[in-house]
KOLFI-876703 format. One line per field, with one value per residue (C-alpha): chain; y negated, z, x negated. Coordinates in steps of 0.02 Angstrom, whole numbers, plus 32768, in hexadecimal, padded with zeros to 4 digits. Layout:
BEGIN
c <- (A|...)
py <- (Y|...)
pz <- (Z|...)
px <- (X|...)
***
This chain:
BEGIN
c <- (A|A|A|A|A|A|A|A|A|A|A|A|A|A|A|A|A|A|A|A|A|A|A|A|A|A|A|A|A|A|A|A|A|A|A|A|A|A|A|A|A|A|A|A|A|A|A|A|A|A|A|A|A|A|A|A|A|A|A|A|A|A|A|A|A|A|A|A|A|A|A|A|A|A|A|A|A|A|A|A|A|A|A|A|A|A|A|A|A|A|A|A|A|A|A|A|A|A|A|A|A|A|A|A|A|A|A|A|A|A|A|A|A|A|A|A|A|A|A|A|A|A|A|A|A|A|A|A|A|A|A|A|A|A|A|A|A|A|A|A|A|A|A|A|A|A|A|A|A|A|A|A|A|A|A|A|A|A|A|A|A|A|A|A|A|A|A|A|A|A|A|A|A|A|A|A|A|A|A|A|A|A|A|A|A|A|A|A|A|A|A|A|A|A|A|A|A|A|A|A|A|A|A|A|A|A|A|A|A|A|A|A|A|A|A|A|A|A|A|A|A|A|A|A|A|A|A|A|A|A|A|A|A|A|A|A|A|A|A|A|A|A|A|A|A|A|A|A|A|A|A|A|A|A|A|A|A|A|A|A|A|A|A|A|A|A|A|A|A|A|A|A|A|A|A|A|A|A|A|A|A|A|A|A|A|A|A|A|A|A|A|A|A|A|A|A|A|A|A|A|A|A|A|A|A|A|A|A|A|A|A|A|A|A|A|A|A|A|A|A|A|A|A|A|A|A|A|A|A|A|A|A|A|A|A|A|A|A|A|A|A|A|A|A|A|A|A|A|A|A|A|A|A|A|A|A|A|A|A|A|A|A)
py <- (A5E2|A623|A6C4|A728|A6EF|A721|A7CC|A7E6|A7C0|A83B|A8C1|A8A0|A8A3|A94E|A993|A94D|A988|AA39|AA49|AA24|AAA5|AB22|AB0F|AB2F|ABCB|AC0C|ABFB|AC7D|ACEA|ACD0|AD4F|ACD4|AC4D|AC77|AC35|AB88|AB95|ABBD|AB16|AAB9|AAEF|AABE|AA0F|A9E8|A95F|A93D|A89B|A89A|A863|A86A|A80A|A789|A770|A766|A6DD|A679|A686|A651|A5BB|A58B|A57B|A519|A5A7|A595|A60C|A6C1|A71E|A72C|A796|A80F|A811|A83F|A8D2|A90B|A906|A969|A9EF|A9F8|AA08|AA91|AAF4|AAE3|AB1B|ABB1|ABF0|ABC7|AC2E|ACC2|ACB7|ACA2|AD24|ACA4|ACDF|AC33|AB82|AAF2|AB6D|ABC7|AC62|AC3D|AC57|AD06|AD3C|ACFB|AD68|ADFC|ADE0|ADDA|AE80|AED0|AE8B|AEB9|AF6B|AF58|AFE3|AFD5|AF7D|AEEF|AE8D|AE91|AE50|ADC6|AD92|AD97|AD30|ACAC|AC9C|AC83|AC06|ABA6|ABAA|AB5E|AAD7|AAAB|AAA0|AA39|A9C2|A997|A980|A90B|A8A9|A899|A851|A7D5|A79A|A787|A724|A6AF|A692|A670|A5EF|A599|A5CF|A5D9|A67D|A690|A727|A771|A7A3|A838|A86D|A861|A8CD|A953|A94C|A964|AA0D|AA43|AA10|AA59|AB02|AB04|AAD1|AB5D|ABD9|AB95|ABB1|AC66|AC79|AC37|ACC2|AD4A|AD05|AD0F|AC92|ABF5|AC04|AB55|AAE3|AA5D|AAD7|AB1C|AA6E|AA38|AAD2|AAB5|A9FD|AA27|AA9D|AA20|A992|A9E7|AA60|A9E1|A937|A8E7|A918|A8EE|A838|A7FD|A835|A7FD|A749|A748|A790|A710|A67F|A6BD|A6DF|A62B|A5EB|A5CE|A5AB|A629|A5C0|A5C9|A684|A6A1|A634|A68B|A736|A709|A6D6|A76A|A7FF|A7F3|A7F4|A894|A8E6|A8AE|A8EE|A999|A9A2|A981|AA0E|AA81|AA57|AA77|AB1D|AB5D|AAEC|AAB2|AAD6|AB4B|AAE3|AA50|AAA5|AB21|ABAC|AC2D|ABF2|AC37|AC59|AC00|AC7A|AD11|ACD2|ACBC|AC03|ABBF|AB10|AA8B|AAB6|AB6A|AB35|AACF|AB59|ABDD|AB76|AB1F|ABB5|AC35|ACC8|AD36|ACBE|AC9B|AD55|AD69|ACD7|AD17|ADC2|AD72|AD17|AD6E|ADEA|ADED|AE4A|ADC1|ADB6|AD22|AD4D|AD52|ACAC|AC62|ACA6|AC57|ABB2|ABC1|ABE0|AB4E|AAD8|AB0B|AAF6|AA41|AA69|AA14|A974|A975|A983|A8F7|A88C|A8B0|A87C|A7D8|A7B7|A7D9|A767|A6DA|A6F4|A6E4|A643|A5FB|A622|A5D4|A52B|A53A|A548|A4A6|A451|A48C|A430|A4C5|A48D|A48B|A4E6|A577|A57D|A578|A60B|A669|A64B|A692|A728|A747|A74C|A7C4|A837|A83E|A863|A8D9|A87D|A882)
pz <- (23A5|2359|2396|22FB|2304|23BB|2395|230E|238E|240A|2383|2357|2410|2426|2392|23D0|2483|2451|23D3|2461|24CF|2440|2438|24F3|24E6|2453|24BB|252D|249F|23EC|2410|2488|2404|23F0|24A0|245A|23A9|23EC|2449|23B0|2350|23DD|23F3|233A|22F8|2344|2382|2427|2493|2539|24FE|24AF|2557|25B1|2537|2567|261F|25F3|2591|261A|268F|260B|25F3|2583|2541|2505|25A5|2570|24DA|254C|25BE|2525|2505|25BA|25AE|250B|2558|25F0|257C|2519|25B7|25ED|2542|2537|25E3|25C5|2526|2582|260E|2595|251B|2490|23EB|239C|23CA|2353|22CA|22DC|233E|23F7|2447|248A|23DF|2392|2408|23E1|2328|234E|23AB|2318|228F|22EE|2310|23CB|2440|24CF|24DB|245F|24C5|2561|2501|24B8|2562|25B1|2528|252F|25ED|25E7|2558|25BA|2655|25F1|25AE|265E|269B|2605|2621|26C8|2674|25F2|267D|26D8|2638|262C|26DE|26BD|261F|2678|2703|2682|2633|26DB|2702|27B9|27AB|281E|288E|286D|27BF|2802|2880|27F9|2782|2806|2840|278B|278B|282C|27F8|2748|2782|2812|279C|2726|27B6|27E3|272F|2738|27E0|279C|271B|27A0|2843|2879|280F|2862|28AF|287F|27E9|2856|2892|27E3|2798|2827|280D|2752|2766|27E1|2765|26D8|273D|2782|26F6|266A|2681|26F9|2699|25F3|261A|26CD|26EA|2641|265B|2711|26E1|2656|26C8|275B|26EE|26B1|2764|276D|2816|287C|285C|279F|27A6|280E|279C|26FE|274F|2779|26C5|2678|26DD|26A4|25F0|2613|265D|25CB|2552|25A6|25AB|24F0|24E1|253D|24C0|242F|247C|245B|23D2|237A|22CD|22CF|2243|22BB|2361|2320|2387|235E|2388|242B|247A|251A|2528|2508|258C|260A|2629|26B0|2669|2693|25F0|262A|26D8|2694|261B|26A4|271F|26A5|263B|265C|26C6|262C|25C4|2657|266E|25B4|25B5|2652|2601|256E|25D9|25D8|254E|24DA|2454|2445|238F|2329|233F|23FB|23F9|2397|2417|24A3|2446|243A|24F6|2521|24AA|24E5|259C|2584|25B7|251F|253E|25F5|25C9|2549|25D2|2643|25B7|25A1|265C|266B|25D8|2629|26CC|266F|261B|26C4|2711|267E|26BA|274E|26D5|2683|272E|274E|26B3|2640|258D|252F|249D|2513|254F|249C|246F|2509|24D4|2426|246D|24EA|245C|23F8|248D|24BD|240A|23F3|235B|23A7)
px <- (246A|250C|255B|252C|2478|2474|24BF|243C|23B5|2400|2408|2352|2327|2379|2318|2273|228E|22C0|2233|21BA|220F|220B|214E|2144|21B1|214C|20AE|20FD|213C|2174|21FD|2250|226C|2327|2343|231F|235F|240C|2409|23C9|2462|24D7|248F|247F|24F2|259B|25E7|2589|261B|25BE|2524|2598|25EF|2547|2516|25B1|2583|24D3|2512|258C|24F6|2495|2419|2381|22FD|2302|2330|23E7|23B5|2359|23F1|2458|23E2|23F4|24B2|24B0|2441|24B3|2549|24F2|24D2|2587|25C6|2552|2584|263B|263E|25F2|2672|2704|26C0|26D3|268B|2683|2654|2677|269E|25F7|25C2|25AE|2503|2524|2563|24C2|245F|24CF|24AA|23F0|2401|245C|23EB|234D|2385|236E|23A1|241C|24C3|24D4|2554|24E8|2453|24C0|2502|2456|2406|248E|2486|23CB|23D7|245A|23EB|235D|23CF|2407|2353|2320|23B3|2363|22BB|2306|235D|22B7|226C|22FC|22DD|2223|2244|22BD|223F|21B6|2229|223A|22ED|231E|237E|2413|23EC|2497|2458|23F7|247C|2503|249E|2485|253B|2570|2517|256B|2619|2616|25D6|2653|26DE|26AE|26BB|2767|279C|2763|27BA|285F|2863|2860|28A7|295C|29C0|2A00|2AAC|2AE8|2AD3|2A83|29FF|29E1|29CA|2958|28EA|28E3|28B9|282E|27DD|27F2|27A8|270D|26E6|26F3|2743|26C8|262C|267E|26A7|268E|25DC|2596|25D0|2595|24EC|24D8|2504|249B|2402|240E|2412|24CD|251A|257D|2618|2600|25E2|267E|26E9|26AD|26C5|277A|279B|2742|2780|2836|27F8|2799|2833|28A0|281B|281C|28DA|28D8|285A|28D2|295A|28E5|28B2|2962|29A8|2909|28C7|282F|27E3|27E2|27BD|273C|278C|2812|28C1|2902|2858|288D|291F|28AF|2836|28C3|28A4|2919|2924|29A5|29FC|2A0E|2A44|2AD4|2B01|2B09|2B70|2BE5|2C15|2C9C|2C66|2C63|2BFA|2B85|2B67|2B45|2AC9|2A72|2A5C|2A02|2981|28D8|2906|286E|28D2|2957|298A|29C6|2A7E|2A68|2A0C|2A9B|2B16|2AB1|2AB9|2B76|2B86|2B14|2B6E|2C1D|2BED|2BB9|2B06|2ABC|2B1C|2AE9|2A31|2A46|2A93|29FE|2988|29E6|29E6|292B|2909|296C|290D|2868|28A2|28D7|282E|27D4|2812|279B|2709|273B|2743|2691|2659|263B|261E|26C5|2670|2649|26FD|273B|26CA|2705|27BA|2796|273C|27C8|2846|27DA|27C2|2879|28AB|2816|27D2|2724)
***
């Protein structure tokens, strides 16, 4: 099965799964249907990065059967939950160029002539929709396990523990991100970068690359050694991917990112890019940049000024160096996969996907 065929199957699986859940919700009340339709929009289409990585783990362990498609559905539902909740926390009005979930519920409130505070209804609806998606991700993962067992696969027990740990780490990482926006700033660059990397790793990087490949391999009955080796090769890619995302959050094109330029500045994100900018700028420039962080009214001229400060400080080049170093680390760890006898075609596909992720072409 080629990657595009697999992605088409995951897309179809998401539609089928959510249509079934929509019927269940409608049995409770037709008025609750928007809880599901918001998720249908979020999981529709896309390049399905996490399912694609899970498929590579599955292939590395010589997996067979349809369980990997159901795993892909579970990962997409988990991702949808994370995005819905993330947009609420960050007060992001758009996601992939479309209204975010809480904005959809605000529109429903307005168009229906509901009483009460529109923003509160929007936030409440989005939180509950995200909660459903998180619960349904576990249901889809249970189906994937059952399918693998039906197909005679001896599932590695770390599959279930990894899936549950992924929940714990992402939610904890999200809290750390919120905490960084309000706690006393780090006193040194080393501390600031360490804090930022911790948020990046647990909030996003591990569940974006490491856990998908581990789950795919473990669900196919891969050994602990194979899972560890693939995790070591995949995590640096996830961190490089997120560092690239941090750069795009300030320097990206809204047509590409689907979010207004400078949103990370308005949200007060204490990324590695910001850490380098604050500690490698003059005192005057650092104070100016710090004053911009978390200002929701930041205009385009101010965003451009922040870009100037970050560029002049060398922060952009430092983040690019980190991306290059992480990419090299991933390549070095990939050698262990070859020594374990992983199919060269799988490693070649992983190499292509790594390049796409680091450059953000997927």
